[in-house]
ROZA-959958 format. One record per residue (C-alpha): y, x, z; residue in three letters. Coordinates in nm, 2 decimals, m for minus. Example, Ala and Ser with C-alpha at 12.3 -4.5 7.8 and 13.67 -1.06 7.14 Angstrom:
<sites>
<site y="m0.45" x="1.23" z="0.78" residuo="Ala"/>
<site y="m0.11" x="1.37" z="0.71" residuo="Ser"/>
</sites>
This chain:
<sites>
<site y="7.37" x="m5.71" z="m10.65" residuo="Unk"/>
<site y="7.50" x="m5.86" z="m10.99" residuo="Unk"/>
<site y="7.60" x="m6.18" z="m10.81" residuo="Unk"/>
<site y="7.81" x="m5.98" z="m10.56" residuo="Unk"/>
<site y="7.98" x="m5.79" z="m10.84" residuo="Unk"/>
<site y="8.03" x="m6.10" z="m11.03" residuo="Unk"/>
<site y="8.16" x="m6.30" z="m10.72" residuo="Unk"/>
<site y="8.40" x="m6.00" z="m10.63" residuo="Unk"/>
<site y="8.54" x="m6.02" z="m11.01" residuo="Unk"/>
<site y="8.61" x="m6.37" z="m10.98" residuo="Unk"/>
<site y="8.80" x="m6.32" z="m10.65" residuo="Unk"/>
<site y="8.99" x="m6.04" z="m10.82" residuo="Unk"/>
<site y="9.09" x="m6.23" z="m11.11" residuo="Unk"/>
<site y="9.19" x="m6.52" z="m10.89" residuo="Unk"/>
<site y="9.42" x="m6.33" z="m10.67" residuo="Unk"/>
<site y="9.55" x="m6.13" z="m10.99" residuo="Unk"/>
<site y="9.64" x="m6.46" z="m11.14" residuo="Unk"/>
<site y="9.84" x="m6.57" z="m10.83" residuo="Unk"/>
<site y="10.03" x="m6.26" z="m10.83" residuo="Unk"/>
<site y="10.12" x="m6.29" z="m11.18" residuo="Unk"/>
<site y="10.23" x="m6.63" z="m11.12" residuo="Unk"/>
<site y="10.46" x="m6.53" z="m10.84" residuo="Unk"/>
<site y="10.62" x="m6.27" z="m11.05" residuo="Unk"/>
<site y="10.69" x="m6.51" z="m11.33" residuo="Unk"/>
<site y="10.81" x="m6.76" z="m11.06" residuo="Unk"/>
<site y="11.06" x="m6.49" z="m10.94" residuo="Unk"/>
<site y="11.21" x="m6.38" z="m11.25" residuo="Unk"/>
<site y="11.26" x="m6.75" z="m11.33" residuo="Unk"/>
<site y="11.47" x="m6.81" z="m11.03" residuo="Unk"/>
<site y="11.78" x="m6.59" z="m11.12" residuo="Unk"/>
<site y="11.60" x="m6.26" z="m11.19" residuo="Unk"/>
<site y="11.63" x="m6.29" z="m11.56" residuo="Unk"/>
<site y="11.78" x="m6.12" z="m11.85" residuo="Unk"/>
<site y="12.10" x="m6.26" z="m11.78" residuo="Unk"/>
<site y="12.10" x="m6.10" z="m11.43" residuo="Unk"/>
<site y="11.99" x="m5.77" z="m11.59" residuo="Unk"/>
<site y="12.30" x="m5.77" z="m11.83" residuo="Unk"/>
<site y="12.54" x="m5.84" z="m11.54" residuo="Unk"/>
<site y="12.39" x="m5.55" z="m11.34" residuo="Unk"/>
<site y="12.37" x="m5.29" z="m11.63" residuo="Unk"/>
<site y="12.63" x="m5.00" z="m11.59" residuo="Unk"/>
<site y="12.73" x="m5.10" z="m11.24" residuo="Unk"/>
<site y="12.71" x="m4.84" z="m10.97" residuo="Unk"/>
<site y="12.48" x="m5.05" z="m10.75" residuo="Unk"/>
<site y="12.23" x="m5.07" z="m11.05" residuo="Unk"/>
<site y="12.03" x="m5.34" z="m10.89" residuo="Unk"/>
<site y="12.07" x="m5.60" z="m10.62" residuo="Unk"/>
<site y="11.95" x="m5.52" z="m10.26" residuo="Unk"/>
<site y="11.90" x="m5.90" z="m10.17" residuo="Unk"/>
<site y="11.65" x="m5.90" z="m10.48" residuo="Unk"/>
<site y="11.50" x="m5.60" z="m10.34" residuo="Unk"/>
<site y="11.42" x="m5.77" z="m10.01" residuo="Unk"/>
<site y="11.27" x="m6.08" z="m10.18" residuo="Unk"/>
<site y="11.02" x="m5.87" z="m10.36" residuo="Unk"/>
<site y="10.95" x="m5.72" z="m10.00" residuo="Unk"/>
<site y="10.90" x="m6.06" z="m9.84" residuo="Unk"/>
<site y="10.67" x="m6.14" z="m10.16" residuo="Unk"/>
<site y="10.46" x="m5.83" z="m10.05" residuo="Unk"/>
<site y="10.50" x="m5.63" z="m10.34" residuo="Unk"/>
<site y="10.65" x="m5.31" z="m10.20" residuo="Unk"/>
<site y="10.35" x="m5.29" z="m9.97" residuo="Unk"/>
<site y="10.10" x="m5.32" z="m10.24" residuo="Unk"/>
<site y="10.00" x="m4.94" z="m10.24" residuo="Unk"/>
<site y="10.07" x="m4.90" z="m9.86" residuo="Unk"/>
<site y="9.76" x="m4.90" z="m9.64" residuo="Unk"/>
<site y="9.73" x="m5.21" z="m9.40" residuo="Unk"/>
<site y="9.74" x="m4.97" z="m9.14" residuo="Unk"/>
<site y="10.09" x="m4.92" z="m9.20" residuo="Unk"/>
<site y="10.19" x="m5.32" z="m9.28" residuo="Unk"/>
<site y="10.11" x="m5.30" z="m9.65" residuo="Unk"/>
<site y="9.86" x="m5.50" z="m9.84" residuo="Unk"/>
<site y="9.62" x="m5.21" z="m9.91" residuo="Unk"/>
<site y="9.57" x="m5.30" z="m10.27" residuo="Unk"/>
<site y="9.56" x="m5.10" z="m10.58" residuo="Unk"/>
<site y="9.71" x="m4.99" z="m10.91" residuo="Unk"/>
<site y="9.60" x="m5.30" z="m11.11" residuo="Unk"/>
<site y="9.80" x="m5.52" z="m10.87" residuo="Unk"/>
<site y="10.10" x="m5.30" z="m10.89" residuo="Unk"/>
<site y="10.07" x="m5.31" z="m11.26" residuo="Unk"/>
<site y="10.09" x="m5.68" z="m11.27" residuo="Unk"/>
<site y="10.41" x="m5.69" z="m11.07" residuo="Unk"/>
<site y="10.55" x="m5.41" z="m11.28" residuo="Unk"/>
<site y="10.48" x="m5.56" z="m11.61" residuo="Unk"/>
<site y="10.61" x="m5.89" z="m11.53" residuo="Unk"/>
<site y="10.94" x="m5.77" z="m11.39" residuo="Unk"/>
<site y="10.98" x="m5.54" z="m11.71" residuo="Unk"/>
<site y="10.95" x="m5.86" z="m11.93" residuo="Unk"/>
<site y="11.29" x="m5.98" z="m11.76" residuo="Unk"/>
<site y="11.40" x="m5.60" z="m11.77" residuo="Unk"/>
<site y="11.45" x="m5.63" z="m11.36" residuo="Unk"/>
<site y="11.64" x="m5.31" z="m11.26" residuo="Unk"/>
<site y="11.48" x="m5.27" z="m10.92" residuo="Unk"/>
<site y="11.32" x="m4.90" z="m10.88" residuo="Unk"/>
<site y="10.96" x="m5.04" z="m10.81" residuo="Unk"/>
<site y="10.79" x="m4.75" z="m10.99" residuo="Unk"/>
<site y="11.05" x="m4.48" z="m10.83" residuo="Unk"/>
<site y="11.03" x="m4.63" z="m10.50" residuo="Unk"/>
<site y="10.71" x="m4.85" z="m10.41" residuo="Unk"/>
<site y="10.48" x="m4.64" z="m10.64" residuo="Unk"/>
<site y="10.61" x="m4.27" z="m10.66" residuo="Unk"/>
<site y="10.77" x="m4.22" z="m10.31" residuo="Unk"/>
<site y="10.54" x="m4.43" z="m10.13" residuo="Unk"/>
<site y="10.24" x="m4.25" z="m10.26" residuo="Unk"/>
<site y="10.39" x="m3.90" z="m10.19" residuo="Unk"/>
<site y="10.47" x="m4.02" z="m9.83" residuo="Unk"/>
<site y="10.12" x="m4.19" z="m9.80" residuo="Unk"/>
<site y="9.95" x="m3.86" z="m9.90" residuo="Unk"/>
<site y="10.15" x="m3.65" z="m9.67" residuo="Unk"/>
<site y="10.03" x="m3.48" z="m9.35" residuo="Unk"/>
<site y="10.29" x="m3.61" z="m9.13" residuo="Unk"/>
<site y="10.16" x="m3.93" z="m8.95" residuo="Unk"/>
<site y="10.48" x="m3.96" z="m8.76" residuo="Unk"/>
<site y="10.67" x="m4.00" z="m9.07" residuo="Unk"/>
<site y="10.41" x="m4.25" z="m9.20" residuo="Unk"/>
<site y="10.43" x="m4.47" z="m8.85" residuo="Unk"/>
<site y="10.80" x="m4.47" z="m8.87" residuo="Unk"/>
<site y="10.90" x="m4.52" z="m9.25" residuo="Unk"/>
<site y="10.60" x="m4.69" z="m9.42" residuo="Unk"/>
<site y="10.66" x="m5.01" z="m9.25" residuo="Unk"/>
<site y="11.04" x="m5.00" z="m9.33" residuo="Unk"/>
<site y="10.96" x="m4.93" z="m9.68" residuo="Unk"/>
<site y="10.74" x="m5.24" z="m9.69" residuo="Unk"/>
<site y="11.00" x="m5.44" z="m9.54" residuo="Unk"/>
<site y="11.25" x="m5.33" z="m9.80" residuo="Unk"/>
<site y="11.49" x="m5.17" z="m9.52" residuo="Unk"/>
<site y="11.45" x="m4.81" z="m9.66" residuo="Unk"/>
<site y="11.45" x="m4.71" z="m10.01" residuo="Unk"/>
<site y="11.30" x="m4.36" z="m10.08" residuo="Unk"/>
<site y="11.29" x="m4.19" z="m10.41" residuo="Unk"/>
<site y="11.10" x="m3.87" z="m10.53" residuo="Unk"/>
<site y="11.31" x="m3.58" z="m10.62" residuo="Unk"/>
<site y="11.11" x="m3.34" z="m10.80" residuo="Unk"/>
<site y="11.22" x="m3.25" z="m11.15" residuo="Unk"/>
<site y="11.46" x="m2.96" z="m11.21" residuo="Unk"/>
<site y="11.48" x="m2.89" z="m11.58" residuo="Unk"/>
<site y="11.45" x="m3.12" z="m11.90" residuo="Unk"/>
<site y="11.07" x="m3.13" z="m12.01" residuo="Unk"/>
<site y="10.93" x="m2.97" z="m11.67" residuo="Unk"/>
<site y="10.60" x="m3.05" z="m11.62" residuo="Unk"/>
<site y="10.48" x="m2.81" z="m11.34" residuo="Unk"/>
<site y="10.58" x="m2.99" z="m11.02" residuo="Unk"/>
<site y="10.38" x="m2.75" z="m10.80" residuo="Unk"/>
<site y="10.62" x="m2.48" z="m10.85" residuo="Unk"/>
<site y="10.97" x="m2.57" z="m10.76" residuo="Unk"/>
<site y="11.28" x="m2.34" z="m10.80" residuo="Unk"/>
<site y="11.46" x="m2.51" z="m10.50" residuo="Unk"/>
<site y="11.41" x="m2.31" z="m10.18" residuo="Unk"/>
<site y="11.35" x="m2.40" z="m9.84" residuo="Unk"/>
<site y="11.41" x="m2.12" z="m9.61" residuo="Unk"/>
<site y="11.30" x="m2.14" z="m9.25" residuo="Unk"/>
<site y="11.52" x="m2.12" z="m8.94" residuo="Unk"/>
<site y="11.49" x="m2.24" z="m8.58" residuo="Unk"/>
<site y="11.35" x="m2.60" z="m8.57" residuo="Unk"/>
<site y="11.37" x="m2.65" z="m8.93" residuo="Unk"/>
<site y="11.45" x="m2.55" z="m9.28" residuo="Unk"/>
<site y="11.78" x="m2.48" z="m9.51" residuo="Unk"/>
<site y="11.75" x="m2.65" z="m9.84" residuo="Unk"/>
<site y="11.95" x="m2.50" z="m10.16" residuo="Unk"/>
<site y="11.90" x="m2.61" z="m10.50" residuo="Unk"/>
<site y="11.94" x="m2.89" z="m10.74" residuo="Unk"/>
<site y="11.71" x="m3.18" z="m10.83" residuo="Unk"/>
<site y="11.77" x="m3.35" z="m11.18" residuo="Unk"/>
<site y="11.67" x="m3.68" z="m11.35" residuo="Unk"/>
<site y="11.60" x="m3.89" z="m11.01" residuo="Unk"/>
<site y="11.53" x="m4.24" z="m11.09" residuo="Unk"/>
<site y="11.65" x="m4.51" z="m10.85" residuo="Unk"/>
<site y="11.90" x="m4.26" z="m10.70" residuo="Unk"/>
<site y="12.19" x="m4.50" z="m10.71" residuo="Unk"/>
<site y="12.10" x="m4.70" z="m10.40" residuo="Unk"/>
<site y="11.84" x="m4.47" z="m10.23" residuo="Unk"/>
<site y="11.86" x="m4.40" z="m9.87" residuo="Unk"/>
<site y="11.61" x="m4.10" z="m9.87" residuo="Unk"/>
<site y="11.50" x="m3.84" z="m10.10" residuo="Unk"/>
<site y="11.15" x="m3.70" z="m10.09" residuo="Unk"/>
<site y="11.25" x="m3.35" z="m10.21" residuo="Unk"/>
<site y="11.00" x="m3.09" z="m10.33" residuo="Unk"/>
<site y="11.07" x="m2.74" z="m10.25" residuo="Unk"/>
<site y="10.92" x="m2.38" z="m10.21" residuo="Unk"/>
<site y="10.89" x="m2.30" z="m9.84" residuo="Unk"/>
<site y="10.73" x="m1.98" z="m9.75" residuo="Unk"/>
<site y="10.60" x="m1.93" z="m10.10" residuo="Unk"/>
<site y="10.42" x="m2.25" z="m10.08" residuo="Unk"/>
<site y="10.52" x="m2.60" z="m10.21" residuo="Unk"/>
<site y="10.65" x="m2.84" z="m9.98" residuo="Unk"/>
<site y="10.77" x="m3.21" z="m9.95" residuo="Unk"/>
<site y="11.08" x="m3.28" z="m9.74" residuo="Unk"/>
<site y="11.22" x="m3.62" z="m9.62" residuo="Unk"/>
<site y="11.60" x="m3.59" z="m9.66" residuo="Unk"/>
<site y="11.84" x="m3.86" z="m9.59" residuo="Unk"/>
<site y="12.12" x="m3.94" z="m9.82" residuo="Unk"/>
<site y="12.36" x="m3.87" z="m9.58" residuo="Unk"/>
<site y="12.26" x="m3.53" z="m9.46" residuo="Unk"/>
<site y="12.52" x="m3.27" z="m9.44" residuo="Unk"/>
<site y="12.50" x="m3.03" z="m9.77" residuo="Unk"/>
<site y="12.36" x="m3.32" z="m9.99" residuo="Unk"/>
<site y="12.59" x="m3.44" z="m10.29" residuo="Unk"/>
<site y="12.45" x="m3.68" z="m10.53" residuo="Unk"/>
<site y="12.60" x="m3.75" z="m10.89" residuo="Unk"/>
<site y="12.49" x="m4.02" z="m11.12" residuo="Unk"/>
<site y="12.47" x="m4.02" z="m11.51" residuo="Unk"/>
<site y="12.42" x="m4.33" z="m11.71" residuo="Unk"/>
<site y="12.12" x="m4.39" z="m11.94" residuo="Unk"/>
<site y="12.09" x="m4.58" z="m12.26" residuo="Unk"/>
<site y="11.95" x="m4.89" z="m12.07" residuo="Unk"/>
<site y="12.25" x="m4.91" z="m11.83" residuo="Unk"/>
<site y="12.05" x="m4.75" z="m11.54" residuo="Unk"/>
<site y="12.12" x="m4.42" z="m11.40" residuo="Unk"/>
<site y="11.95" x="m4.07" z="m11.30" residuo="Unk"/>
<site y="12.06" x="m3.90" z="m11.03" residuo="Unk"/>
<site y="12.14" x="m3.52" z="m10.98" residuo="Unk"/>
<site y="12.08" x="m3.40" z="m10.63" residuo="Unk"/>
<site y="12.27" x="m3.09" z="m10.54" residuo="Unk"/>
<site y="12.15" x="m2.93" z="m10.19" residuo="Unk"/>
<site y="12.38" x="m2.65" z="m10.04" residuo="Unk"/>
<site y="12.24" x="m2.52" z="m9.72" residuo="Unk"/>
<site y="12.11" x="m2.88" z="m9.62" residuo="Unk"/>
<site y="11.93" x="m2.86" z="m9.27" residuo="Unk"/>
<site y="11.60" x="m3.04" z="m9.23" residuo="Unk"/>
<site y="11.41" x="m3.03" z="m8.91" residuo="Unk"/>
<site y="11.04" x="m2.97" z="m8.89" residuo="Unk"/>
<site y="10.96" x="m3.33" z="m8.81" residuo="Unk"/>
<site y="11.11" x="m3.41" z="m9.14" residuo="Unk"/>
<site y="10.83" x="m3.21" z="m9.38" residuo="Unk"/>
<site y="10.60" x="m3.48" z="m9.52" residuo="Unk"/>
<site y="10.36" x="m3.21" z="m9.66" residuo="Unk"/>
<site y="10.32" x="m2.84" z="m9.71" residuo="Unk"/>
<site y="10.08" x="m2.63" z="m9.94" residuo="Unk"/>
<site y="9.79" x="m2.76" z="m10.11" residuo="Unk"/>
<site y="9.84" x="m3.11" z="m9.96" residuo="Unk"/>
<site y="10.22" x="m3.12" z="m10.07" residuo="Unk"/>
<site y="10.09" x="m3.04" z="m10.42" residuo="Unk"/>
<site y="9.84" x="m3.31" z="m10.44" residuo="Unk"/>
<site y="10.05" x="m3.57" z="m10.30" residuo="Unk"/>
<site y="10.32" x="m3.48" z="m10.55" residuo="Unk"/>
<site y="10.06" x="m3.48" z="m10.85" residuo="Unk"/>
<site y="9.92" x="m3.82" z="m10.75" residuo="Unk"/>
<site y="10.26" x="m3.95" z="m10.73" residuo="Unk"/>
<site y="10.35" x="m3.86" z="m11.07" residuo="Unk"/>
<site y="10.03" x="m3.97" z="m11.22" residuo="Unk"/>
<site y="10.06" x="m4.31" z="m11.05" residuo="Unk"/>
<site y="10.42" x="m4.34" z="m11.15" residuo="Unk"/>
<site y="10.34" x="m4.25" z="m11.51" residuo="Unk"/>
<site y="10.06" x="m4.51" z="m11.49" residuo="Unk"/>
<site y="10.28" x="m4.80" z="m11.36" residuo="Unk"/>
<site y="10.57" x="m4.73" z="m11.59" residuo="Unk"/>
<site y="10.31" x="m4.77" z="m11.88" residuo="Unk"/>
<site y="10.27" x="m5.12" z="m11.74" residuo="Unk"/>
<site y="10.66" x="m5.15" z="m11.76" residuo="Unk"/>
<site y="10.61" x="m5.05" z="m12.15" residuo="Unk"/>
<site y="10.36" x="m5.31" z="m12.19" residuo="Unk"/>
<site y="10.59" x="m5.57" z="m12.06" residuo="Unk"/>
<site y="10.88" x="m5.47" z="m12.24" residuo="Unk"/>
<site y="10.66" x="m5.46" z="m12.58" residuo="Unk"/>
<site y="10.50" x="m5.80" z="m12.48" residuo="Unk"/>
<site y="10.84" x="m5.96" z="m12.44" residuo="Unk"/>
<site y="11.02" x="m5.80" z="m12.73" residuo="Unk"/>
<site y="10.73" x="m5.92" z="m12.98" residuo="Unk"/>
<site y="10.76" x="m6.27" z="m12.83" residuo="Unk"/>
<site y="11.15" x="m6.28" z="m12.90" residuo="Unk"/>
<site y="11.09" x="m6.16" z="m13.24" residuo="Unk"/>
<site y="10.82" x="m6.40" z="m13.35" residuo="Unk"/>
<site y="11.03" x="m6.69" z="m13.21" residuo="Unk"/>
<site y="11.32" x="m6.55" z="m13.42" residuo="Unk"/>
<site y="11.09" x="m6.57" z="m13.73" residuo="Unk"/>
<site y="10.98" x="m6.91" z="m13.67" residuo="Unk"/>
<site y="11.35" x="m7.03" z="m13.64" residuo="Unk"/>
<site y="11.55" x="m6.81" z="m13.88" residuo="Unk"/>
<site y="11.58" x="m7.02" z="m14.19" residuo="Unk"/>
<site y="11.63" x="m6.84" z="m14.53" residuo="Unk"/>
<site y="11.58" x="m6.99" z="m14.89" residuo="Unk"/>
<site y="11.52" x="m7.30" z="m14.71" residuo="Unk"/>
<site y="11.22" x="m7.19" z="m14.50" residuo="Unk"/>
<site y="11.15" x="m7.00" z="m14.18" residuo="Unk"/>
<site y="11.13" x="m6.64" z="m14.26" residuo="Unk"/>
<site y="10.79" x="m6.62" z="m14.05" residuo="Unk"/>
<site y="10.64" x="m6.80" z="m14.36" residuo="Unk"/>
<site y="10.69" x="m6.50" z="m14.57" residuo="Unk"/>
<site y="10.37" x="m6.31" z="m14.59" residuo="Unk"/>
<site y="10.52" x="m5.96" z="m14.56" residuo="Unk"/>
<site y="10.68" x="m6.02" z="m14.24" residuo="Unk"/>
<site y="10.35" x="m6.20" z="m14.11" residuo="Unk"/>
<site y="10.17" x="m5.87" z="m14.19" residuo="Unk"/>
<site y="10.42" x="m5.68" z="m13.97" residuo="Unk"/>
<site y="10.39" x="m5.93" z="m13.69" residuo="Unk"/>
<site y="10.02" x="m5.88" z="m13.69" residuo="Unk"/>
<site y="10.05" x="m5.51" z="m13.69" residuo="Unk"/>
<site y="10.29" x="m5.52" z="m13.41" residuo="Unk"/>
<site y="10.02" x="m5.78" z="m13.22" residuo="Unk"/>
<site y="9.77" x="m5.53" z="m13.25" residuo="Unk"/>
<site y="9.98" x="m5.24" z="m13.10" residuo="Unk"/>
<site y="10.05" x="m5.46" z="m12.80" residuo="Unk"/>
<site y="9.70" x="m5.57" z="m12.75" residuo="Unk"/>
<site y="9.56" x="m5.18" z="m12.79" residuo="Unk"/>
<site y="9.81" x="m5.09" z="m12.53" residuo="Unk"/>
<site y="9.72" x="m5.38" z="m12.30" residuo="Unk"/>
<site y="9.36" x="m5.31" z="m12.31" residuo="Unk"/>
<site y="9.40" x="m4.94" z="m12.22" residuo="Unk"/>
<site y="9.63" x="m5.03" z="m11.95" residuo="Unk"/>
<site y="9.38" x="m5.27" z="m11.78" residuo="Unk"/>
<site y="9.09" x="m5.00" z="m11.82" residuo="Unk"/>
<site y="9.30" x="m4.71" z="m11.70" residuo="Unk"/>
<site y="9.45" x="m4.90" z="m11.40" residuo="Unk"/>
<site y="9.10" x="m5.00" z="m11.28" residuo="Unk"/>
<site y="8.97" x="m4.63" z="m11.33" residuo="Unk"/>
<site y="9.24" x="m4.44" z="m11.17" residuo="Unk"/>
<site y="9.20" x="m4.52" z="m10.82" residuo="Unk"/>
<site y="8.81" x="m4.42" z="m10.86" residuo="Unk"/>
<site y="8.89" x="m4.09" z="m11.07" residuo="Unk"/>
<site y="8.64" x="m3.82" z="m10.93" residuo="Unk"/>
<site y="8.90" x="m3.54" z="m10.93" residuo="Unk"/>
<site y="9.27" x="m3.46" z="m11.00" residuo="Unk"/>
<site y="9.20" x="m3.34" z="m11.37" residuo="Unk"/>
<site y="9.03" x="m3.68" z="m11.44" residuo="Unk"/>
<site y="9.32" x="m3.88" z="m11.30" residuo="Unk"/>
<site y="9.57" x="m3.68" z="m11.48" residuo="Unk"/>
<site y="9.38" x="m3.72" z="m11.81" residuo="Unk"/>
<site y="9.35" x="m4.10" z="m11.76" residuo="Unk"/>
<site y="9.73" x="m4.11" z="m11.67" residuo="Unk"/>
<site y="9.83" x="m3.91" z="m11.97" residuo="Unk"/>
<site y="9.61" x="m4.13" z="m12.23" residuo="Unk"/>
<site y="9.78" x="m4.43" z="m12.09" residuo="Unk"/>
<site y="10.13" x="m4.32" z="m12.10" residuo="Unk"/>
<site y="10.10" x="m4.17" z="m12.46" residuo="Unk"/>
<site y="9.94" x="m4.50" z="m12.58" residuo="Unk"/>
<site y="10.19" x="m4.73" z="m12.41" residuo="Unk"/>
<site y="10.48" x="m4.53" z="m12.51" residuo="Unk"/>
<site y="10.41" x="m4.54" z="m12.88" residuo="Unk"/>
<site y="10.32" x="m4.90" z="m12.88" residuo="Unk"/>
<site y="10.63" x="m5.00" z="m12.71" residuo="Unk"/>
<site y="10.85" x="m4.80" z="m12.92" residuo="Unk"/>
<site y="10.69" x="m4.90" z="m13.24" residuo="Unk"/>
<site y="10.71" x="m5.28" z="m13.13" residuo="Unk"/>
<site y="11.10" x="m5.26" z="m13.00" residuo="Unk"/>
<site y="11.18" x="m5.04" z="m13.29" residuo="Unk"/>
<site y="11.04" x="m5.29" z="m13.57" residuo="Unk"/>
<site y="11.17" x="m5.59" z="m13.37" residuo="Unk"/>
<site y="11.52" x="m5.50" z="m13.45" residuo="Unk"/>
<site y="11.44" x="m5.47" z="m13.82" residuo="Unk"/>
<site y="11.27" x="m5.83" z="m13.80" residuo="Unk"/>
<site y="11.59" x="m5.95" z="m13.64" residuo="Unk"/>
<site y="11.80" x="m5.82" z="m13.93" residuo="Unk"/>
<site y="12.16" x="m5.72" z="m13.87" residuo="Unk"/>
<site y="12.20" x="m5.94" z="m13.57" residuo="Unk"/>
<site y="11.93" x="m5.72" z="m13.40" residuo="Unk"/>
<site y="12.20" x="m5.43" z="m13.37" residuo="Unk"/>
<site y="12.45" x="m5.63" z="m13.18" residuo="Unk"/>
<site y="12.50" x="m5.61" z="m12.81" residuo="Unk"/>
<site y="12.47" x="m6.00" z="m12.79" residuo="Unk"/>
<site y="12.13" x="m6.00" z="m12.92" residuo="Unk"/>
<site y="11.87" x="m5.94" z="m12.63" residuo="Unk"/>
<site y="11.60" x="m5.75" z="m12.84" residuo="Unk"/>
<site y="11.84" x="m5.43" z="m12.84" residuo="Unk"/>
<site y="11.81" x="m5.43" z="m12.44" residuo="Unk"/>
<site y="11.43" x="m5.41" z="m12.49" residuo="Unk"/>
<site y="11.47" x="m5.11" z="m12.73" residuo="Unk"/>
<site y="11.69" x="m4.92" z="m12.50" residuo="Unk"/>
<site y="11.46" x="m5.00" z="m12.21" residuo="Unk"/>
<site y="11.15" x="m4.88" z="m12.39" residuo="Unk"/>
<site y="11.34" x="m4.56" z="m12.51" residuo="Unk"/>
<site y="11.42" x="m4.46" z="m12.15" residuo="Unk"/>
<site y="11.07" x="m4.55" z="m12.01" residuo="Unk"/>
<site y="10.91" x="m4.38" z="m12.32" residuo="Unk"/>
<site y="11.09" x="m4.05" z="m12.21" residuo="Unk"/>
<site y="11.05" x="m4.06" z="m11.84" residuo="Unk"/>
<site y="10.77" x="m3.90" z="m11.66" residuo="Unk"/>
<site y="10.66" x="m3.72" z="m11.98" residuo="Unk"/>
<site y="10.68" x="m3.82" z="m12.34" residuo="Unk"/>
<site y="10.39" x="m3.94" z="m12.56" residuo="Unk"/>
<site y="10.37" x="m3.59" z="m12.71" residuo="Unk"/>
<site y="10.36" x="m3.42" z="m12.38" residuo="Unk"/>
<site y="10.09" x="m3.64" z="m12.26" residuo="Unk"/>
<site y="9.90" x="m3.60" z="m12.55" residuo="Unk"/>
<site y="9.90" x="m3.24" z="m12.53" residuo="Unk"/>
<site y="9.83" x="m3.25" z="m12.16" residuo="Unk"/>
<site y="9.52" x="m3.49" z="m12.24" residuo="Unk"/>
<site y="9.39" x="m3.26" z="m12.50" residuo="Unk"/>
<site y="9.43" x="m2.93" z="m12.26" residuo="Unk"/>
<site y="9.27" x="m3.15" z="m11.99" residuo="Unk"/>
<site y="8.98" x="m3.25" z="m12.21" residuo="Unk"/>
<site y="8.90" x="m2.91" z="m12.31" residuo="Unk"/>
<site y="8.88" x="m2.76" z="m11.96" residuo="Unk"/>
<site y="8.66" x="m3.05" z="m11.88" residuo="Unk"/>
<site y="8.42" x="m2.96" z="m12.19" residuo="Unk"/>
<site y="8.39" x="m2.60" z="m12.08" residuo="Unk"/>
</sites>
């Protein structure tokens, strides 16, 4: 038994090393910080050609079962990809589409939708995103205000969804709504009559979408899930999204610290590199510890999430991870600005881009404070 476990662990380590190497190679071939600078603030937000290359590498199918053309792997592998892409500030909506929307669709009850659209998602032909949030700071995704009123052959959707990541080039929205007094998820194409999308810029140059639905007609065949199944699929999608967003936060912190330490080695003051000053060395060590703690929790939680015995345990793990990684990334990137001195505040200095990305990621899908509160509440419930 021990030998089999050791063999499996070695095999996992080998293929994960290869996966990490492929991400490094991808970002080294034009998907770097210079590309992120070119794309920030643009209406397209990201490059569809790069998205298709990611599909060719199999990354979009990591969480898709092999029965639908995916790789059937898990969150540790997706975390490796997200962490590597975050180091280069790649703007592609990996978490929004290949994690959250994919998880919601795969967890739904419509086998026809899965057969039709999961292979297209894996191939990069369709980009779906999850539209669930309606107000700032909202946490209870199982009780949406958006209404889905039944009519012959389908539903009429009316309401507003906000803060939709990856909306700029999304082809489809998985919209949560209240149908017959129970939660439901709907597959709503972007060009559906009665659907209007507006974009608002974020600090990191990306955009959130606001989706307004006014008597938008959706057929019954486009119902992804209903009732408890819809609530469970949505909750899992949000937990998995928070977990892989934490991997992005780790990648941002990791690269920001590397940039800062390189600067300390090369910036000369009083005739010597400022990295030789003991006070700055101590700060560098403190930031390194924060980065390592976040990375250790990331590895542990991503392994455990897929094996969580129930929804409450999964949610507690996701909250523990998101709180830790948010705090670490914000501290590392903020202090990295200080380590750079005045130049760190300029737009020409890359370190500022990492701080802006950390700010957006730390607030998305729940802040560190929200996740700590949820973790305490879930821990108290489990202790009863």
